[in-house]
PyMOL Python script that loads the backbone (N, CA, C, O; Angstrom):
from pymol import cmd

cmd.read_pdbstr("""\
ATOM      1  N   MET A   1      -6.350  -5.522 -15.575  1.00  0.00           N
ATOM      2  CA  MET A   1      -5.818  -5.949 -14.307  1.00  0.00           C
ATOM      3  C   MET A   1      -5.647  -4.750 -13.391  1.00  0.00           C
ATOM      4  O   MET A   1      -5.477  -3.615 -13.837  1.00  0.00           O
ATOM      5  N   SER A   2      -5.697  -5.032 -12.126  1.00  0.00           N
ATOM      6  CA  SER A   2      -5.607  -3.988 -11.128  1.00  0.00           C
ATOM      7  C   SER A   2      -4.616  -4.394 -10.044  1.00  0.00           C
ATOM      8  O   SER A   2      -4.628  -5.528  -9.565  1.00  0.00           O
ATOM      9  N   TYR A   3      -3.771  -3.462  -9.673  1.00  0.00           N
ATOM     10  CA  TYR A   3      -2.783  -3.678  -8.612  1.00  0.00           C
ATOM     11  C   TYR A   3      -3.156  -2.808  -7.425  1.00  0.00           C
ATOM     12  O   TYR A   3      -3.700  -1.717  -7.590  1.00  0.00           O
ATOM     13  N   ARG A   4      -2.859  -3.298  -6.225  1.00  0.00           N
ATOM     14  CA  ARG A   4      -3.132  -2.518  -5.019  1.00  0.00           C
ATOM     15  C   ARG A   4      -2.160  -2.914  -3.922  1.00  0.00           C
ATOM     16  O   ARG A   4      -1.683  -4.048  -3.866  1.00  0.00           O
ATOM     17  N   TRP A   5      -1.878  -1.955  -3.053  1.00  0.00           N
ATOM     18  CA  TRP A   5      -1.074  -2.207  -1.858  1.00  0.00           C
ATOM     19  C   TRP A   5      -2.016  -2.542  -0.721  1.00  0.00           C
ATOM     20  O   TRP A   5      -2.951  -1.792  -0.443  1.00  0.00           O
ATOM     21  N   GLN A   6      -1.777  -3.656  -0.068  1.00  0.00           N
ATOM     22  CA  GLN A   6      -2.579  -4.073   1.080  1.00  0.00           C
ATOM     23  C   GLN A   6      -1.730  -3.958   2.340  1.00  0.00           C
ATOM     24  O   GLN A   6      -0.707  -4.633   2.455  1.00  0.00           O
ATOM     25  N   PRO A   7      -2.139  -3.112   3.290  1.00  0.00           N
ATOM     26  CA  PRO A   7      -1.418  -3.063   4.562  1.00  0.00           C
ATOM     27  C   PRO A   7      -1.491  -4.424   5.250  1.00  0.00           C
ATOM     28  O   PRO A   7      -2.541  -5.066   5.259  1.00  0.00           O
ATOM     29  N   THR A   8      -0.367  -4.861   5.827  1.00  0.00           N
ATOM     30  CA  THR A   8      -0.326  -6.158   6.488  1.00  0.00           C
ATOM     31  C   THR A   8       0.076  -6.053   7.953  1.00  0.00           C
ATOM     32  O   THR A   8      -0.004  -7.041   8.681  1.00  0.00           O
ATOM     33  N   ALA A   9       0.505  -4.885   8.396  1.00  0.00           N
ATOM     34  CA  ALA A   9       0.873  -4.694   9.800  1.00  0.00           C
ATOM     35  C   ALA A   9       0.822  -3.214  10.131  1.00  0.00           C
ATOM     36  O   ALA A   9       0.986  -2.356   9.264  1.00  0.00           O
ATOM     37  N   GLY A  10       0.593  -2.938  11.397  1.00  0.00           N
ATOM     38  CA  GLY A  10       0.591  -1.567  11.870  1.00  0.00           C
ATOM     39  C   GLY A  10      -0.652  -1.267  12.682  1.00  0.00           C
ATOM     40  O   GLY A  10      -1.452  -2.151  12.989  1.00  0.00           O
ATOM     41  N   THR A  11      -0.791  -0.005  13.019  1.00  0.00           N
ATOM     42  CA  THR A  11      -1.910   0.455  13.842  1.00  0.00           C
ATOM     43  C   THR A  11      -2.787   1.406  13.035  1.00  0.00           C
ATOM     44  O   THR A  11      -3.135   2.484  13.517  1.00  0.00           O
ATOM     45  N   TYR A  12      -3.138   1.029  11.847  1.00  0.00           N
ATOM     46  CA  TYR A  12      -3.898   1.858  10.921  1.00  0.00           C
ATOM     47  C   TYR A  12      -5.388   1.504  11.001  1.00  0.00           C
ATOM     48  O   TYR A  12      -5.768   0.461  11.534  1.00  0.00           O
ATOM     49  N   ALA A  13      -6.216   2.394  10.459  1.00  0.00           N
ATOM     50  CA  ALA A  13      -7.644   2.139  10.285  1.00  0.00           C
ATOM     51  C   ALA A  13      -7.942   2.261   8.794  1.00  0.00           C
ATOM     52  O   ALA A  13      -7.589   3.258   8.165  1.00  0.00           O
ATOM     53  N   GLU A  14      -8.596   1.241   8.231  1.00  0.00           N
ATOM     54  CA  GLU A  14      -8.905   1.248   6.788  1.00  0.00           C
ATOM     55  C   GLU A  14      -9.635   2.527   6.382  1.00  0.00           C
ATOM     56  O   GLU A  14      -9.335   3.113   5.342  1.00  0.00           O
ATOM     57  N   GLY A  15     -10.587   2.954   7.199  1.00  0.00           N
ATOM     58  CA  GLY A  15     -11.343   4.157   6.881  1.00  0.00           C
ATOM     59  C   GLY A  15     -10.474   5.395   6.800  1.00  0.00           C
ATOM     60  O   GLY A  15     -10.699   6.263   5.956  1.00  0.00           O
ATOM     61  N   ASP A  16      -9.481   5.482   7.675  1.00  0.00           N
ATOM     62  CA  ASP A  16      -8.556   6.617   7.645  1.00  0.00           C
ATOM     63  C   ASP A  16      -7.720   6.607   6.376  1.00  0.00           C
ATOM     64  O   ASP A  16      -7.459   7.657   5.790  1.00  0.00           O
ATOM     65  N   LEU A  17      -7.295   5.411   5.947  1.00  0.00           N
ATOM     66  CA  LEU A  17      -6.521   5.309   4.706  1.00  0.00           C
ATOM     67  C   LEU A  17      -7.375   5.726   3.510  1.00  0.00           C
ATOM     68  O   LEU A  17      -6.904   6.443   2.626  1.00  0.00           O
ATOM     69  N   ASP A  18      -8.629   5.276   3.485  1.00  0.00           N
ATOM     70  CA  ASP A  18      -9.543   5.672   2.409  1.00  0.00           C
ATOM     71  C   ASP A  18      -9.729   7.183   2.385  1.00  0.00           C
ATOM     72  O   ASP A  18      -9.634   7.810   1.330  1.00  0.00           O
ATOM     73  N   ALA A  19      -9.992   7.763   3.550  1.00  0.00           N
ATOM     74  CA  ALA A  19     -10.233   9.201   3.643  1.00  0.00           C
ATOM     75  C   ALA A  19      -9.024  10.023   3.220  1.00  0.00           C
ATOM     76  O   ALA A  19      -9.172  11.121   2.682  1.00  0.00           O
ATOM     77  N   ALA A  20      -7.830   9.494   3.461  1.00  0.00           N
ATOM     78  CA  ALA A  20      -6.594  10.202   3.107  1.00  0.00           C
ATOM     79  C   ALA A  20      -6.178   9.947   1.658  1.00  0.00           C
ATOM     80  O   ALA A  20      -5.173  10.490   1.200  1.00  0.00           O
ATOM     81  N   GLY A  21      -6.939   9.127   0.934  1.00  0.00           N
ATOM     82  CA  GLY A  21      -6.597   8.822  -0.459  1.00  0.00           C
ATOM     83  C   GLY A  21      -5.454   7.840  -0.588  1.00  0.00           C
ATOM     84  O   GLY A  21      -4.773   7.810  -1.613  1.00  0.00           O
ATOM     85  N   LEU A  22      -5.232   7.029   0.448  1.00  0.00           N
ATOM     86  CA  LEU A  22      -4.097   6.102   0.454  1.00  0.00           C
ATOM     87  C   LEU A  22      -4.506   4.658   0.153  1.00  0.00           C
ATOM     88  O   LEU A  22      -3.689   3.747   0.284  1.00  0.00           O
ATOM     89  N   ALA A  23      -5.738   4.445  -0.242  1.00  0.00           N
ATOM     90  CA  ALA A  23      -6.209   3.107  -0.633  1.00  0.00           C
ATOM     91  C   ALA A  23      -6.585   3.179  -2.107  1.00  0.00           C
ATOM     92  O   ALA A  23      -7.747   3.390  -2.452  1.00  0.00           O
ATOM     93  N   GLN A  24      -5.596   3.002  -2.968  1.00  0.00           N
ATOM     94  CA  GLN A  24      -5.800   3.183  -4.392  1.00  0.00           C
ATOM     95  C   GLN A  24      -5.498   1.900  -5.142  1.00  0.00           C
ATOM     96  O   GLN A  24      -4.840   0.998  -4.623  1.00  0.00           O
ATOM     97  N   SER A  25      -5.990   1.833  -6.372  1.00  0.00           N
ATOM     98  CA  SER A  25      -5.623   0.730  -7.266  1.00  0.00           C
ATOM     99  C   SER A  25      -4.958   1.333  -8.499  1.00  0.00           C
ATOM    100  O   SER A  25      -5.149   2.506  -8.821  1.00  0.00           O
ATOM    101  N   PHE A  26      -4.175   0.503  -9.176  1.00  0.00           N
ATOM    102  CA  PHE A  26      -3.327   0.972 -10.276  1.00  0.00           C
ATOM    103  C   PHE A  26      -3.448   0.030 -11.466  1.00  0.00           C
ATOM    104  O   PHE A  26      -3.737  -1.156 -11.307  1.00  0.00           O
ATOM    105  N   ASP A  27      -3.227   0.568 -12.650  1.00  0.00           N
ATOM    106  CA  ASP A  27      -3.328  -0.216 -13.874  1.00  0.00           C
ATOM    107  C   ASP A  27      -2.118  -1.100 -14.126  1.00  0.00           C
ATOM    108  O   ASP A  27      -2.198  -2.064 -14.887  1.00  0.00           O
ATOM    109  N   SER A  28      -0.996  -0.777 -13.489  1.00  0.00           N
ATOM    110  CA  SER A  28       0.224  -1.546 -13.739  1.00  0.00           C
ATOM    111  C   SER A  28       1.060  -1.650 -12.465  1.00  0.00           C
ATOM    112  O   SER A  28       0.911  -0.852 -11.540  1.00  0.00           O
ATOM    113  N   GLN A  29       1.935  -2.644 -12.439  1.00  0.00           N
ATOM    114  CA  GLN A  29       2.840  -2.803 -11.307  1.00  0.00           C
ATOM    115  C   GLN A  29       3.801  -1.625 -11.203  1.00  0.00           C
ATOM    116  O   GLN A  29       4.027  -1.134 -10.097  1.00  0.00           O
ATOM    117  N   PRO A  30       4.382  -1.145 -12.316  1.00  0.00           N
ATOM    118  CA  PRO A  30       5.272   0.021 -12.185  1.00  0.00           C
ATOM    119  C   PRO A  30       4.563   1.256 -11.612  1.00  0.00           C
ATOM    120  O   PRO A  30       5.162   2.007 -10.843  1.00  0.00           O
ATOM    121  N   ALA A  31       3.301   1.469 -11.981  1.00  0.00           N
ATOM    122  CA  ALA A  31       2.554   2.616 -11.443  1.00  0.00           C
ATOM    123  C   ALA A  31       2.352   2.459  -9.941  1.00  0.00           C
ATOM    124  O   ALA A  31       2.477   3.432  -9.197  1.00  0.00           O
ATOM    125  N   ALA A  32       2.041   1.246  -9.486  1.00  0.00           N
ATOM    126  CA  ALA A  32       1.861   0.984  -8.053  1.00  0.00           C
ATOM    127  C   ALA A  32       3.168   1.202  -7.296  1.00  0.00           C
ATOM    128  O   ALA A  32       3.171   1.789  -6.214  1.00  0.00           O
ATOM    129  N   GLU A  33       4.265   0.736  -7.857  1.00  0.00           N
ATOM    130  CA  GLU A  33       5.564   0.881  -7.201  1.00  0.00           C
ATOM    131  C   GLU A  33       5.999   2.343  -7.152  1.00  0.00           C
ATOM    132  O   GLU A  33       6.580   2.783  -6.160  1.00  0.00           O
ATOM    133  N   GLU A  34       5.724   3.090  -8.202  1.00  0.00           N
ATOM    134  CA  GLU A  34       6.060   4.516  -8.209  1.00  0.00           C
ATOM    135  C   GLU A  34       5.250   5.254  -7.148  1.00  0.00           C
ATOM    136  O   GLU A  34       5.778   6.112  -6.441  1.00  0.00           O
ATOM    137  N   TRP A  35       3.965   4.915  -7.040  1.00  0.00           N
ATOM    138  CA  TRP A  35       3.106   5.533  -6.034  1.00  0.00           C
ATOM    139  C   TRP A  35       3.644   5.250  -4.629  1.00  0.00           C
ATOM    140  O   TRP A  35       3.700   6.156  -3.798  1.00  0.00           O
ATOM    141  N   LEU A  36       4.039   4.009  -4.356  1.00  0.00           N
ATOM    142  CA  LEU A  36       4.553   3.662  -3.034  1.00  0.00           C
ATOM    143  C   LEU A  36       5.815   4.456  -2.722  1.00  0.00           C
ATOM    144  O   LEU A  36       6.003   4.895  -1.587  1.00  0.00           O
ATOM    145  N   THR A  37       6.675   4.645  -3.705  1.00  0.00           N
ATOM    146  CA  THR A  37       7.890   5.436  -3.520  1.00  0.00           C
ATOM    147  C   THR A  37       7.545   6.858  -3.081  1.00  0.00           C
ATOM    148  O   THR A  37       8.240   7.448  -2.254  1.00  0.00           O
ATOM    149  N   MET A  38       6.473   7.398  -3.638  1.00  0.00           N
ATOM    150  CA  MET A  38       6.092   8.776  -3.326  1.00  0.00           C
ATOM    151  C   MET A  38       5.306   8.902  -2.023  1.00  0.00           C
ATOM    152  O   MET A  38       5.359   9.950  -1.380  1.00  0.00           O
ATOM    153  N   PHE A  39       4.573   7.852  -1.614  1.00  0.00           N
ATOM    154  CA  PHE A  39       3.633   7.976  -0.506  1.00  0.00           C
ATOM    155  C   PHE A  39       3.924   7.075   0.687  1.00  0.00           C
ATOM    156  O   PHE A  39       3.094   6.987   1.592  1.00  0.00           O
ATOM    157  N   PHE A  40       5.079   6.398   0.722  1.00  0.00           N
ATOM    158  CA  PHE A  40       5.329   5.489   1.839  1.00  0.00           C
ATOM    159  C   PHE A  40       5.380   6.226   3.172  1.00  0.00           C
ATOM    160  O   PHE A  40       4.967   5.670   4.190  1.00  0.00           O
ATOM    161  N   GLU A  41       5.872   7.455   3.196  1.00  0.00           N
ATOM    162  CA  GLU A  41       5.910   8.220   4.446  1.00  0.00           C
ATOM    163  C   GLU A  41       4.505   8.554   4.928  1.00  0.00           C
ATOM    164  O   GLU A  41       4.250   8.572   6.133  1.00  0.00           O
ATOM    165  N   ASP A  42       3.596   8.818   4.001  1.00  0.00           N
ATOM    166  CA  ASP A  42       2.200   9.078   4.372  1.00  0.00           C
ATOM    167  C   ASP A  42       1.575   7.825   4.974  1.00  0.00           C
ATOM    168  O   ASP A  42       0.822   7.911   5.944  1.00  0.00           O
ATOM    169  N   LEU A  43       1.883   6.657   4.402  1.00  0.00           N
ATOM    170  CA  LEU A  43       1.382   5.410   4.966  1.00  0.00           C
ATOM    171  C   LEU A  43       1.921   5.209   6.377  1.00  0.00           C
ATOM    172  O   LEU A  43       1.180   4.818   7.278  1.00  0.00           O
ATOM    173  N   LEU A  44       3.211   5.475   6.566  1.00  0.00           N
ATOM    174  CA  LEU A  44       3.800   5.380   7.908  1.00  0.00           C
ATOM    175  C   LEU A  44       3.093   6.321   8.881  1.00  0.00           C
ATOM    176  O   LEU A  44       2.795   5.940  10.013  1.00  0.00           O
ATOM    177  N   ASP A  45       2.829   7.546   8.439  1.00  0.00           N
ATOM    178  CA  ASP A  45       2.152   8.534   9.292  1.00  0.00           C
ATOM    179  C   ASP A  45       0.753   8.075   9.698  1.00  0.00           C
ATOM    180  O   ASP A  45       0.244   8.480  10.743  1.00  0.00           O
ATOM    181  N   HIS A  46       0.132   7.236   8.876  1.00  0.00           N
ATOM    182  CA  HIS A  46      -1.210   6.719   9.164  1.00  0.00           C
ATOM    183  C   HIS A  46      -1.165   5.356   9.854  1.00  0.00           C
ATOM    184  O   HIS A  46      -2.197   4.698   9.987  1.00  0.00           O
ATOM    185  N   GLY A  47       0.022   4.924  10.296  1.00  0.00           N
ATOM    186  CA  GLY A  47       0.137   3.722  11.103  1.00  0.00           C
ATOM    187  C   GLY A  47       0.420   2.433  10.362  1.00  0.00           C
ATOM    188  O   GLY A  47       0.410   1.365  10.974  1.00  0.00           O
ATOM    189  N   VAL A  48       0.676   2.497   9.053  1.00  0.00           N
ATOM    190  CA  VAL A  48       0.988   1.296   8.278  1.00  0.00           C
ATOM    191  C   VAL A  48       2.483   1.019   8.399  1.00  0.00           C
ATOM    192  O   VAL A  48       3.298   1.906   8.146  1.00  0.00           O
ATOM    193  N   SER A  49       2.850  -0.204   8.782  1.00  0.00           N
ATOM    194  CA  SER A  49       4.270  -0.526   8.908  1.00  0.00           C
ATOM    195  C   SER A  49       4.741  -1.565   7.888  1.00  0.00           C
ATOM    196  O   SER A  49       5.942  -1.691   7.651  1.00  0.00           O
ATOM    197  N   GLU A  50       3.816  -2.307   7.282  1.00  0.00           N
ATOM    198  CA  GLU A  50       4.147  -3.280   6.240  1.00  0.00           C
ATOM    199  C   GLU A  50       3.042  -3.299   5.196  1.00  0.00           C
ATOM    200  O   GLU A  50       1.870  -3.085   5.506  1.00  0.00           O
ATOM    201  N   VAL A  51       3.439  -3.560   3.946  1.00  0.00           N
ATOM    202  CA  VAL A  51       2.474  -3.698   2.859  1.00  0.00           C
ATOM    203  C   VAL A  51       2.837  -4.887   1.982  1.00  0.00           C
ATOM    204  O   VAL A  51       3.982  -5.337   1.952  1.00  0.00           O
ATOM    205  N   SER A  52       1.836  -5.380   1.275  1.00  0.00           N
ATOM    206  CA  SER A  52       2.034  -6.403   0.247  1.00  0.00           C
ATOM    207  C   SER A  52       1.378  -5.898  -1.029  1.00  0.00           C
ATOM    208  O   SER A  52       0.360  -5.207  -0.975  1.00  0.00           O
ATOM    209  N   LEU A  53       1.955  -6.239  -2.173  1.00  0.00           N
ATOM    210  CA  LEU A  53       1.401  -5.849  -3.458  1.00  0.00           C
ATOM    211  C   LEU A  53       0.580  -6.999  -4.019  1.00  0.00           C
ATOM    212  O   LEU A  53       1.045  -8.138  -4.079  1.00  0.00           O
ATOM    213  N   TYR A  54      -0.647  -6.690  -4.429  1.00  0.00           N
ATOM    214  CA  TYR A  54      -1.546  -7.675  -5.027  1.00  0.00           C
ATOM    215  C   TYR A  54      -1.927  -7.263  -6.437  1.00  0.00           C
ATOM    216  O   TYR A  54      -2.146  -6.085  -6.722  1.00  0.00           O
ATOM    217  N   GLU A  55      -2.001  -8.253  -7.313  1.00  0.00           N
ATOM    218  CA  GLU A  55      -2.598  -8.091  -8.632  1.00  0.00           C
ATOM    219  C   GLU A  55      -3.925  -8.825  -8.554  1.00  0.00           C
ATOM    220  O   GLU A  55      -3.964 -10.055  -8.512  1.00  0.00           O
ATOM    221  N   GLU A  56      -5.019  -8.057  -8.535  1.00  0.00           N
ATOM    222  CA  GLU A  56      -6.338  -8.620  -8.221  1.00  0.00           C
ATOM    223  C   GLU A  56      -6.238  -9.319  -6.862  1.00  0.00           C
ATOM    224  O   GLU A  56      -6.016  -8.652  -5.852  1.00  0.00           O
ATOM    225  N   ASP A  57      -6.396 -10.648  -6.812  1.00  0.00           N
ATOM    226  CA  ASP A  57      -6.291 -11.386  -5.555  1.00  0.00           C
ATOM    227  C   ASP A  57      -5.003 -12.189  -5.435  1.00  0.00           C
ATOM    228  O   ASP A  57      -4.838 -12.958  -4.488  1.00  0.00           O
ATOM    229  N   ARG A  58      -4.088 -12.016  -6.388  1.00  0.00           N
ATOM    230  CA  ARG A  58      -2.823 -12.762  -6.390  1.00  0.00           C
ATOM    231  C   ARG A  58      -1.732 -11.928  -5.734  1.00  0.00           C
ATOM    232  O   ARG A  58      -1.495 -10.784  -6.122  1.00  0.00           O
ATOM    233  N   LEU A  59      -1.063 -12.512  -4.729  1.00  0.00           N
ATOM    234  CA  LEU A  59       0.062 -11.841  -4.078  1.00  0.00           C
ATOM    235  C   LEU A  59       1.231 -11.769  -5.050  1.00  0.00           C
ATOM    236  O   LEU A  59       1.698 -12.795  -5.546  1.00  0.00           O
ATOM    237  N   VAL A  60       1.704 -10.554  -5.320  1.00  0.00           N
ATOM    238  CA  VAL A  60       2.874 -10.353  -6.180  1.00  0.00           C
ATOM    239  C   VAL A  60       4.136 -10.453  -5.330  1.00  0.00           C
ATOM    240  O   VAL A  60       5.049 -11.215  -5.648  1.00  0.00           O
ATOM    241  N   TYR A  61       4.181  -9.671  -4.238  1.00  0.00           N
ATOM    242  CA  TYR A  61       5.256  -9.795  -3.261  1.00  0.00           C
ATOM    243  C   TYR A  61       4.871  -9.109  -1.959  1.00  0.00           C
ATOM    244  O   TYR A  61       3.950  -8.294  -1.901  1.00  0.00           O
ATOM    245  N   GLY A  62       5.598  -9.465  -0.936  1.00  0.00           N
ATOM    246  CA  GLY A  62       5.354  -8.906   0.386  1.00  0.00           C
ATOM    247  C   GLY A  62       5.090 -10.021   1.368  1.00  0.00           C
ATOM    248  O   GLY A  62       5.003 -11.188   0.987  1.00  0.00           O
ATOM    249  N   PRO A  63       4.962  -9.667   2.624  1.00  0.00           N
ATOM    250  CA  PRO A  63       4.949  -8.309   3.142  1.00  0.00           C
ATOM    251  C   PRO A  63       6.334  -7.667   3.130  1.00  0.00           C
ATOM    252  O   PRO A  63       7.366  -8.332   3.210  1.00  0.00           O
ATOM    253  N   MET A  64       6.299  -6.355   3.027  1.00  0.00           N
ATOM    254  CA  MET A  64       7.508  -5.558   2.928  1.00  0.00           C
ATOM    255  C   MET A  64       7.413  -4.428   3.962  1.00  0.00           C
ATOM    256  O   MET A  64       6.416  -3.708   4.015  1.00  0.00           O
ATOM    257  N   SER A  65       8.437  -4.287   4.763  1.00  0.00           N
ATOM    258  CA  SER A  65       8.460  -3.249   5.787  1.00  0.00           C
ATOM    259  C   SER A  65       8.609  -1.869   5.161  1.00  0.00           C
ATOM    260  O   SER A  65       9.344  -1.686   4.191  1.00  0.00           O
ATOM    261  N   LEU A  66       7.900  -0.905   5.732  1.00  0.00           N
ATOM    262  CA  LEU A  66       8.043   0.491   5.306  1.00  0.00           C
ATOM    263  C   LEU A  66       8.984   1.264   6.217  1.00  0.00           C
ATOM    264  O   LEU A  66       9.351   2.401   5.918  1.00  0.00           O
ATOM    265  N   ASN A  67       9.367   0.658   7.314  1.00  0.00           N
ATOM    266  CA  ASN A  67      10.247   1.343   8.260  1.00  0.00           C
ATOM    267  C   ASN A  67      11.656   1.473   7.695  1.00  0.00           C
ATOM    268  O   ASN A  67      12.221   0.512   7.173  1.00  0.00           O
ATOM    269  N   PRO A  68      12.220   2.688   7.810  1.00  0.00           N
ATOM    270  CA  PRO A  68      13.582   2.901   7.269  1.00  0.00           C
ATOM    271  C   PRO A  68      14.642   2.174   8.058  1.00  0.00           C
ATOM    272  O   PRO A  68      15.824   2.257   7.726  1.00  0.00           O
TER     273      PRO A  68
END
""", "prot")
cmd.dss("prot")
cmd.show_as("cartoon", "prot")
cmd.util.cbc("prot")
cmd.orient("prot")
């Protein structure tokens, strides 16, 4: 299984997220959540304001605001 964060709002460009290494997939939900804890500010800097967590194509939860 694969988990990924999908941006759901903001002024981001998918290509910019890919180039910055911010479009990743994870083997587990805890790994995805730990990554978001470490990189949410980078996502904000790239224009992402909300994300949702997906397991393959199934929505786990979200959208969730990244704004403090």
